[in-house]
C-alpha positions as CSV (number, residue, x, y, z in Angstrom):
1,M,22.6,47.4,-34.5
2,K,22.7,44.1,-36.5
3,N,21.7,41.0,-34.5
4,I,24.6,38.6,-34.8
5,Y,22.8,35.7,-33.1
6,G,20.8,33.4,-35.3
7,Q,18.0,31.1,-34.4
8,F,18.4,27.3,-34.1
9,R,16.6,24.3,-32.8
10,I,17.8,21.8,-30.1
11,A,16.4,18.3,-29.7
12,A,16.2,17.2,-26.1
13,I,15.6,13.5,-26.8
14,Q,13.4,11.9,-24.1
15,A,13.7,8.2,-25.1
16,A,14.7,4.9,-23.5
17,S,17.7,3.0,-24.6
18,I,17.9,-0.8,-24.6
19,P,19.5,-1.8,-21.3
20,F,22.4,-4.3,-21.5
21,D,22.3,-4.1,-25.3
22,R,25.0,-1.9,-26.8
23,A,24.4,-2.8,-30.4
24,G,20.6,-2.3,-30.1
25,S,21.0,1.0,-28.3
26,V,23.5,2.5,-30.8
27,E,21.2,1.6,-33.7
28,K,18.3,3.3,-31.8
29,A,20.5,6.3,-31.1
30,C,21.4,6.6,-34.8
31,A,17.8,6.5,-35.8
32,L,16.9,9.2,-33.2
33,I,19.8,11.4,-34.4
34,E,18.4,11.2,-37.9
35,A,14.9,11.9,-36.7
36,A,16.1,15.0,-34.8
37,A,17.9,16.3,-37.9
38,E,14.8,15.8,-40.0
39,K,12.8,18.0,-37.6
40,G,15.3,20.8,-38.1
41,A,17.4,20.4,-35.0
42,I,21.1,21.4,-35.1
43,L,21.9,19.6,-31.8
44,A,20.6,16.3,-30.5
45,A,20.9,15.9,-26.7
46,F,20.5,12.5,-25.0
47,G,20.2,11.6,-21.4
48,G,22.9,10.5,-19.0
49,A,24.3,6.9,-19.4
50,W,22.0,6.4,-22.4
51,L,24.4,3.9,-23.9
52,S,23.8,1.3,-22.5
53,G,21.7,2.3,-19.6
54,Y,21.8,3.4,-16.0
55,P,22.9,0.8,-13.4
56,F,19.7,0.6,-11.3
57,F,20.8,-2.8,-10.1
58,A,23.6,-1.2,-8.0
59,F,21.1,0.0,-5.4
60,N,20.5,-3.6,-4.2
61,A,22.5,-6.0,-2.0
62,P,25.1,-8.2,-3.7
63,S,23.9,-11.6,-4.9
64,A,24.6,-14.0,-7.8
65,E,22.3,-12.0,-10.0
66,Y,23.9,-8.7,-9.0
67,W,27.3,-9.9,-10.1
68,S,25.9,-11.4,-13.3
69,A,24.3,-8.0,-14.1
70,T,27.6,-6.2,-13.3
71,A,29.5,-8.5,-15.7
72,D,26.9,-7.9,-18.4
73,Y,27.0,-4.1,-17.8
74,Y,30.8,-4.1,-18.1
75,E,30.6,-6.1,-21.3
76,N,28.2,-3.6,-22.9
77,A,30.3,-0.5,-21.9
78,I,31.8,1.6,-24.6
79,E,35.4,2.6,-25.3
80,I,36.4,5.9,-26.9
81,P,37.2,5.5,-29.8
82,S,35.6,2.3,-30.8
83,P,33.3,0.8,-33.5
84,T,30.4,2.1,-31.4
85,T,31.5,5.7,-31.4
86,D,32.4,5.4,-35.1
87,K,28.7,4.5,-35.8
88,L,27.6,7.6,-33.8
89,C,30.0,9.8,-35.6
90,R,28.8,8.5,-39.0
91,A,25.2,9.1,-38.0
92,A,26.0,12.7,-36.9
93,K,27.9,13.3,-40.2
94,R,25.1,11.9,-42.4
95,A,22.5,14.0,-40.6
96,A,24.8,17.1,-40.3
97,I,23.9,17.5,-36.6
98,D,25.9,17.9,-33.4
99,V,25.3,15.2,-30.8
100,V,25.7,15.1,-27.0
101,I,25.0,11.7,-25.6
102,G,25.6,10.0,-22.3
103,I,27.5,6.7,-22.4
104,V,28.9,4.2,-20.0
105,E,32.5,4.4,-20.9
106,R,35.1,1.7,-20.3
107,D,38.6,3.0,-19.8
108,H,40.7,2.1,-22.9
109,A,44.0,1.9,-21.0
110,T,43.0,0.0,-17.9
111,Q,40.1,-2.1,-19.3
112,G,38.8,-2.0,-15.7
113,T,37.1,1.3,-14.7
114,L,33.7,2.4,-16.0
115,Y,32.7,6.1,-16.2
116,C,29.4,8.0,-16.6
117,T,30.5,10.0,-19.6
118,L,29.0,12.7,-21.8
119,L,30.3,12.4,-25.4
120,F,30.4,15.4,-27.7
121,I,30.3,14.7,-31.5
122,G,30.4,17.4,-34.2
123,Q,28.3,17.4,-37.3
124,E,31.5,16.7,-39.3
125,G,31.5,13.3,-37.7
126,L,34.4,14.0,-35.3
127,I,34.6,13.6,-31.5
128,L,34.8,17.0,-30.0
129,G,35.4,15.8,-26.4
130,R,34.1,13.9,-23.4
131,H,33.3,14.7,-19.8
132,R,33.4,12.0,-17.1
133,K,31.1,12.5,-14.2
134,L,33.2,13.9,-11.4
135,K,31.7,12.1,-8.5
136,A,29.5,9.0,-8.7
137,T,26.4,9.3,-6.6
138,N,25.3,6.9,-3.9
139,A,25.5,3.3,-5.1
140,E,26.8,4.4,-8.5
141,R,30.2,4.3,-6.8
142,E,30.0,0.5,-6.8
143,I,30.0,0.6,-10.7
144,W,31.5,3.9,-11.9
145,G,34.8,5.6,-11.1
146,D,35.3,9.3,-10.5
147,G,36.2,11.7,-13.3
148,D,39.2,14.0,-13.2
149,A,37.7,17.3,-14.5
150,S,39.8,17.3,-17.7
151,G,36.6,17.2,-19.7
152,L,35.1,20.4,-18.2
153,R,35.3,22.2,-21.5
154,T,33.0,24.1,-23.8
155,H,32.9,23.2,-27.5
156,Q,32.1,25.7,-30.2
157,P,30.6,24.1,-33.4
158,G,29.7,27.5,-34.9
159,Y,26.3,28.6,-33.7
160,A,27.1,28.6,-29.9
161,R,29.4,27.4,-27.2
162,I,28.0,24.1,-25.9
163,S,28.7,22.2,-22.7
164,G,27.1,19.5,-20.4
165,L,27.1,17.9,-17.0
166,N,25.8,14.6,-15.7
167,C,23.0,14.2,-13.2
168,W,23.9,15.1,-9.6
169,E,26.8,17.2,-10.8
170,Y,24.2,20.0,-10.5
171,N,24.5,19.8,-6.8
172,M,28.2,20.7,-7.2
173,V,28.8,24.4,-7.7
174,L,32.3,24.7,-9.1
175,P,31.9,22.6,-12.3
176,G,29.1,24.9,-13.4
177,Y,31.1,27.9,-12.8
178,A,34.1,26.4,-14.7
179,L,31.8,26.1,-17.7
180,M,30.3,29.6,-17.2
181,A,33.9,31.1,-17.1
182,Q,34.4,29.6,-20.6
183,G,31.2,31.3,-21.8
184,T,28.9,28.4,-22.3
185,Q,25.7,29.4,-24.2
186,V,23.9,26.1,-24.7
187,H,24.1,23.6,-21.8
188,V,23.0,20.0,-21.9
189,A,21.6,18.8,-18.6
190,A,21.9,15.0,-18.9
191,W,19.9,12.8,-16.5
192,P,19.5,9.0,-16.5
193,G,15.8,8.7,-16.6
194,R,12.5,9.8,-15.2
195,E,11.4,9.0,-11.6
196,P,8.6,6.4,-10.9
197,I,5.1,7.8,-11.4
198,S,4.7,7.6,-7.6
199,A,7.5,10.2,-7.1
200,L,6.3,13.6,-5.9
201,I,6.2,16.4,-8.5
202,E,7.8,18.7,-6.0
203,Y,10.7,16.2,-5.6
204,E,11.1,16.0,-9.4
205,K,11.4,19.8,-9.6
206,V,14.0,20.0,-6.9
207,R,15.9,17.0,-8.3
208,A,16.3,18.2,-11.8
209,S,14.4,21.2,-13.2
210,E,15.2,23.9,-10.7
211,P,19.0,23.2,-10.6
212,N,19.0,23.2,-14.4
213,R,17.2,26.5,-14.6
214,L,19.4,28.1,-12.0
215,R,22.5,27.0,-13.9
216,A,21.1,28.5,-17.0
217,I,20.1,31.8,-15.3
218,Y,23.5,32.2,-13.6
219,G,25.4,31.5,-16.8
220,A,23.0,33.5,-19.1
221,A,22.7,30.3,-21.2
222,R,20.0,28.0,-22.6
223,A,19.7,24.6,-20.9
224,A,18.4,21.5,-22.7
225,E,17.2,18.9,-20.1
226,A,17.5,15.4,-21.6
227,A,16.3,12.8,-19.1
228,G,15.8,9.7,-21.1
229,D,13.2,7.2,-20.0
230,R,12.9,3.7,-18.5
231,D,11.4,1.4,-21.0
232,K,9.8,-1.7,-19.5
233,S,7.4,-2.5,-22.2
234,R,9.5,-4.9,-24.2
235,N,11.2,-8.2,-23.4
236,Y,15.0,-8.1,-23.9
237,D,17.4,-11.0,-23.5
238,R,19.5,-8.9,-21.3
239,Q,17.1,-6.6,-19.4
240,L,17.8,-4.2,-16.7
241,L,18.3,-6.0,-13.4
242,A,17.1,-4.6,-10.1
243,L,16.6,-7.2,-7.3
244,T,13.7,-7.1,-4.9
245,A,14.3,-4.3,-2.5
246,K,14.1,-5.3,1.2
247,C,14.1,-3.1,4.2
248,D,16.8,-4.9,6.2
249,S,19.7,-4.0,8.4
250,E,22.1,-4.0,5.5
251,R,20.2,-1.6,3.2
252,P,17.5,0.2,5.3
253,E,17.5,3.2,3.1
254,I,15.8,1.4,0.2
255,S,12.2,1.4,1.3
256,R,10.0,1.1,-1.8
257,A,10.0,-0.9,-5.0
258,A,7.7,-1.2,-8.0
259,M,8.1,-4.8,-9.1
260,G,7.6,-6.4,-12.5
261,K,8.8,-9.4,-14.5
262,I,10.6,-8.8,-17.7
263,G,12.8,-11.1,-19.7
264,K,15.6,-12.8,-17.8
265,Y,15.4,-10.8,-14.6
266,D,13.0,-9.6,-12.0
267,V,12.7,-5.8,-12.4
268,A,12.2,-3.2,-9.8
269,D,12.5,0.6,-10.0
270,T,14.0,1.3,-6.6
271,F,14.6,4.7,-5.2
272,V,15.7,6.2,-1.9
273,D,13.7,7.9,0.8
274,R,15.8,10.6,2.5
């Protein structure tokens, strides 16, 4: 019997965006799309909220800096369609590659709500669809709204039916089954970035890798885990803000922080002990 399934390469791009810099991030994304195509990939998968970064600052108590960061974050959000998505589409068309990329989407109609969105772009340079994260996690709810599941769709560019979910949607059972019922074959597991070096390896496996693998096994699909990175090696005018974490009565769940000083803001990678 003839094998009807061909071979293809997927690029799970593990790279940092440029926080609070939409223009810089999209230029970097376009370069990475081109690089993936040059290495023979037919699909380039980016991490969650890659454009223009994950809102780590949301896990800290409100302050003047917090609200300033929120305003900057809103300003650098992306509408669909927009000149930013047009650039991504042109890059995909030039490289003849499909793209799945996490973006911070600003609602075009209301101009008020932000969403953690996965954007699907075909190699013809056209937007195939988008999926808004269904339920924002923890302090993300201060920044992002909840999706409505209208984007729970598979897309078929020719070589496979592709789909994707954001971050802790992998703790939600039904979204995965909705995509399995549509016959997903290549699934993009988009996460916002790696954990601090001090995070336990066992925690990392439970947080991301094992749920992704189980979803792939259940759906008889291939999963591409794109987790991005947190780049603190360069000085940006608008750098990721995370205020100093304090164990106080208001936010006792934040117990540890790795502090640094970059650009305009004090930077801390904070995470939650459960």
